[in-house]
N, C-alpha and C positions, 0 to 999 in steps of 0.2 A: 504493500500499500504506499502511496506517496500523496503527500498533501503539501504542494509546493506553490508559493505565489512569488513571481519574479520581483526582485528588488526594484523599488521605484513605482510599482504599480499600486494604486490605491483602490481597493476593492472593499465596498461596504460590508461591514460584518466580520472583517478579518483583522488579524494583528497588523497587517501591513498598513492599514490606515494610521496606526500609531508609530509607524517607522520600524516594524519588526517583520521579518520574513522568516517563515518556518518550512522546513522539509522533514517529513516523518516517513521513516522506512522501517520494514520489518526487520527484527534482529534476533529471530528465533521464536519459539513458542511463547506466546503472550508477552513478548518483549518488543519494545519499539526504540529506535534511535532517532532522537529529535535534533536537528540541527537548526541553531538560531542565528540570525544576523540582525543585530540592532543598528540601525543607520547612524551615521556620523552626526546627522542633524539632530537625531533624537537624543543621542548621548550629549551633544553640546548643550541642547536644551535643559537636560537633566543637570548637568554641571552648573549651568548659569543659575538655575533655580536654587541649587544648594549653595552656591556663593552668595546669592542675594539674602537667602535665609540667615546664613552665618553673618552676613555684614549687619543685618538688622539687629543681631543680639550681642555681637562682640565689641569690646572697648579696649583700645590699645593706647599706651601712652602718647600723648600729643594729639589725639583725635577724639572727638565726641562720639558717643555711642551712635552707631549707625552711619557714621561718616568716614569710616575707614576706606581708602581707595581700593577697588577690586584688585588692582595690580599688586598691592601689598598682601592681601588675603590670599591671591593665587600663589604669590612667591612663598609665603609662609606655611599655608595649608593645603596647597594644591594637591600634592601627591596623596595625602591622607583623604581629601574629599574624592579625588578620582578613584581611590580603591574603594571607598564606601558606595559610591554610585555604581561601579562596576558589580559589586556583590549585590546591591539592591536591584539592578535591572536583570541580573541573572535570575534571581528569585522571582521578581515580579512578572517578567516575561513568560517565565516557565509556567507559573501557577495560573496566569491569565490564559494561556494556550490550553491548559488542562481543563479549566472551568468551561472555556468556551466550547470545546470539543466534548465535554462531558466524559472524559476518559477516567476510568476507575483505577488509580494508581495504587499499587501494593507496596508498602514499604516506602523507603527513601530513595529519591532519584540519584544517580550518580552523574555529577557534572564532570565533564572532561573537556580537554583541549580549549580551555578558556583563553582568548586573546583579545587584548585591548591595549591600545596607546591612545593618550589624550589627543583629540583632534581627529581620530579615526572611528572606524566601526568596532562594535563589540561582537565577537562571534564565539559561540561555545556549543557543545553537544551535551544532550542528557539522555542517558540510558535508563529506561523505565521498564518496570514489570507491571503488567495489567491484569486485572480480573478477566477470566475467560469469557468469550462471548458465545452465546447459545441461545436458542428458541426456548422459551419456557415450555415445559411438558404439560399436557393436560392434567390439571389437578382438581377440577371440579367434577362432581359426579362420579368420582370412583366408587367401585362397589366392593363391599366386604361383609362377611358373615360374622355377626356378633356371637359371642359366648355368654352363657347364663352367668348372672351375677347374683341370683337368689341364694340365700342362706338357709341351710337346713337346721331344724332343731337339734340334731346331733352335733353340728358344728358349733352351735351356741353353747351347748353342754361342755364341749371340749375347750372352749374359750374360757368358761367359767372355771373349769378344772385348772387351766393354766394360770389364771388369776389367783386361785386359792394356793396353788403350788408356789407362787411368788411370795405368799404371805407365810409360808412354812418357817417354823421356828424350832431350834434345837432345845428341847427340854430334858432336864436331868431325870435319869430312872435309877432305880436301885441297882447297885452293883450285883452282878450275878443274873440279872434279867437280860442283859444284852444279848442281842441276835444279829444274824447277818443283816446288813444295811443300816445297823445303828451305828454310833460313833463312839470311839474310845478317845478319851482326853488323856494324853500321855506326855511324859518327859522323855525326849528322844536325845541320845548321846551317840558319838562315835569315838571308840577307843582303838588307838593304833597298836601295832604288834608289841610295843614296849610297855603297854598299859596306860599310856598318857591319853587323857580325854582332849580330842582335838576339835570337837564340835558339839555344842549343847543347845537344845531348844525347848523352851517350856510350853506347855498347853497346846501341844500339836493334835489336831483332831485327825484321828485315822478312821477311815470307814471299815467297820468290821466285815470280815469275810473276804477282803481284798489281800492279797499277798505282795503288798508294794508299799514303799514309802517314798514320796516325791519321784515316782518313776523308777525307783531302784527295786528291783525284784527281790523279795525276801520270802523264800519258801517256807510255809508253815505259820506265817504271821497271823493270817485270818483266823485259823483255828485256835491259835493261842490266845487271841483277844477275846474270843467267845467265852473261854472258860477262866479268863483272868479274874483275880480278886483285887481289892484296893491295895495299893502300894506294892503289888507283886512286880518284880522285875524279870524280864525274859531277855536272853541274849541270843544273837544270830550272827553266824559267821558269813560276811559277804565281801565281794570285791568293790571297792569304791570306784565309781565310774570316772572315765577319763576327763570329764568336765566337772568333777566335784569341786566345790568352792574352796576346799583346803587343799592347795597344790602339793604338799608333802606326802599325802596318801593317795593321790590320783593313781588309779590303776593297781593299788596294792590291796592286800587282804586286811580287813579290819573287823572289828566287833561292833555290831548295832546293839545297843543297850536301850531297851524300852521299859519304862516303869509306868504301870497302869495307874491312873489316878481316879478317873470317874467315867460313867457311861452317860450317853445322852441318845435321845431318839428324835428323829424329825417328825414333827407333828404338824399336819396340815389342818388349818381351821375348817370347822363346818361352815356351811352356809346358813347361819342362824341370824337372829336379829342384830347381834352385836357386830358381826362380820358386815352385814348389809349396811349398817350405819357407818362402819369405818370406810365403806366403798361409796358412801354418799347417796344410797338409794333407799326407798322406804320398803320395798318388797322384792322377792325374787322375780315376780312378773316384770316389774320396773327394770331390774337388772338385765333380764333377758331381752327386753325390748331395746334398751340402750345398746346392748352388745350386738344385737341383730342390725340395728341401724348402722353402728360403727363398722361392722364386718361387711355389709352391703356397700357402704361409702368406700371403704378401702378397696373392695373387689371392683367396684365400678371404676375408681381412679386406675387400678391395674389394667382393667380391660380397656378403658380409653387410651392408655399409654401403648398397650399391645396394638390396638387398631392403628394408632397414629404411626407407629414403627412399621407395620405391614403396608399401610397405604403409601408412605414415603418410599419404602423399598420397592413397591411395585411401580411407583411413579418414575423412579430412576433407573429401573432395571435395564433399560435399553440406551441409557445416556452414556456417552463417552466424551469427556471434556478434556481440553488440553489445559495444562497448568504451567505456570513459570517453573522452570527446572529447580531453582533454589527453594521454592516453597515446597514442592514435592519432596525434595531431598531432606529439607528441615524436618518435616512431619514424619518421614520415614525414619530418620535417625532418632527422633523422640520415641517412637514406637520400639525401635531396637534398644534404646536405653532402658525403657521400662522393662523390656524382656530380660535384660542383663540383671537389673536389680532384683527381679522376681527370681531368677535362677540362682543369684547369689544367696538370697534368703532361704532357698531350698537346700543350700549346702553344695551346690556344684562347683567345681574348681574353675579357674579362669580359662584355661584351655578348652574344657568342655562347654563352658558358656559361650565363648567366641565362635567355636565350631557351630553350635546350635543356632546362634544369632546369624551367622553367615549363611547356614542352610535355609533359613527361614526369610531371608532378605526379600525375596520376591513376594512373599505373602505380606510382609510389612508394607511394601510399596502398594500392593493391590488394596490393602485396608486403608492406606492413606489416600489413595484415589477416590475411595468410596466416601470417606469422611469429607474430603474437600469438595466432591460433588454435592453432597448433602448441604454443606456450609453455603456455597455459592448459589445453589438453586433456592434453598429456603430463604436466602437473603434477597434474592430477585423476586420471589413471591411476596415477601414482605413489603417490598417497594411497591409492586403493583397494587397490593391490598391495602397499603397505607397502614401498615402495623407498627405502632410505636411502643415505646416503653417509657412509662412515667417514672419520675423520681420517687414517688411513693412505692411503686413496685420494686425498684432498686433498694430502697431502704427496708422494705419488708423481707426481701431476699437476704440482705445482709443480717438482719435480725434473726431470721431462721438459721444462718450459718453460725451466728454467735451462740445460739441456744444448743445447737448440735455439738459445738466444740467447748461449751461451758465457758464462753468468754463474754465480755461486754460488747454491745453492738457498736459503740463508738471506737473501741479498740480494733475490731475487724474492719470498720469503714476506713479508718486511718491506714490500716495495712493495705487495703486494697487501692487507696489513693496514692500511697507513697510507692508501690510496686507497679503502678500504671495498669491495674488489673480491672478497673470499673468498665472500661469500654468492652473487654472481654465478657464480664458479667453481664452487661446490658445486652450484648449481642446474643449471649446464650439465652436470656429470657426472651428475647425477641423472636428467636427461632422456636422456642418452646410454644409461643403463642401462634406462630404460623402453623406449626403442626396440628394445633387445635383447630385452626381455621380449616385446614385440608380435611380433618375428620368431620367438621360440622357441615361441609359441603359435600360429604360422601353419601352415597346410599347405603345404609346399614341395614342389612337383613337380619331381623331379630330371630332368636331361636324359636323353634316350634312351640306354640302356646303362648309366646309373648306377642305384644302389640308391635307390629312392624311400623317403624317411623323413619323419616328422613328430615334433616334439620331443615328449618324454613329458609336458611341462607342457601342451601342446595337448590331448594324449589325455586328460589328467586333468581339464581345465577346461571341456571342451565337453560337459558332460553336458546 
């Protein structure tokens, strides 16, 4: 593509009318190289304007304010003003050209080959990466089958059981009554081969019936705890693991000494008047009703999210966009880095990790392309549908993040501002809203027995 206006030609609606000629050429996928020439007349006018502005504000010895001869100003400040004018004209002519042509530049431009001498023209080149150009896919009236969101009585009962399970408390029981799945409160110590105690911990809760302490296998421990009496001490020969906190005994044979102190049992509260009061409801029927509504709402949100994902995937299935190489490479490397961290957490060594990352490189690039396609297409739909994000929506999202992380909203907001993440957050919220728009404009086939509905938006937009 070339967009060139010969120097000296004044064409209405182009930069040339303001003394700027521009040539634009392809420079690779989603890349353009823009060549600018700012006429000597335009540069001279800008210099004179700057000189006059400076003359109106500067005061030198022997001259009144605003009366310093231009020749003196040029002699003393000429090189600095010329440099400022050059920098200002590079930026203003570039961004004027971008705005006029409605080019969606990604990242920062690279300015190259800047040439200017006072009295002559200013020329430079700008290498830019642009958002991909594409025709919007059809996103209105897509069809999808809904899944049931109704909640059964059994599911409500299971949720109540889970709530009661969370209220479970350990209560003391008589020593000698302990059984499997009860808890033994013990003093635990580790003794090395020379009889020195190298590790002590009080009031360790051990689940009776399990032959382990902190993932250390201790054969016979579960049976010993069932029959233990108060203050009884049992000893077991074990091998300290290689990651044991006391380095001196790592991998060595040691003695595990357990002194039984008391027994406790996990008691789940009954669904009685006291428990209902603690849960803030008046009756079991009221509790079941609240839980049913909560489960249905949660399932409805999950179902809407599923529908949105499937609709977007179906919409983008046949789309193949070109992306600026640097953006595709950067996102692919981010996915590779995430995979590295995950494999390192799993305990894989460096060579194994790098080999696996290299083997999956093509998959990472494929995933990057899919992510970027969603990003640009959803943003384009947002532009067409005039989807905006309000400051209240941003504030609510920051508050939700703060609640999830146990921090203050002001602290989270400041962190996002300082790290320049607010635009990214705003963009994410906007794309979420676009996904909802696509769902609302879809034809959703309800499950058998449910009322079939389609959104009013879809009815109104499928003309």
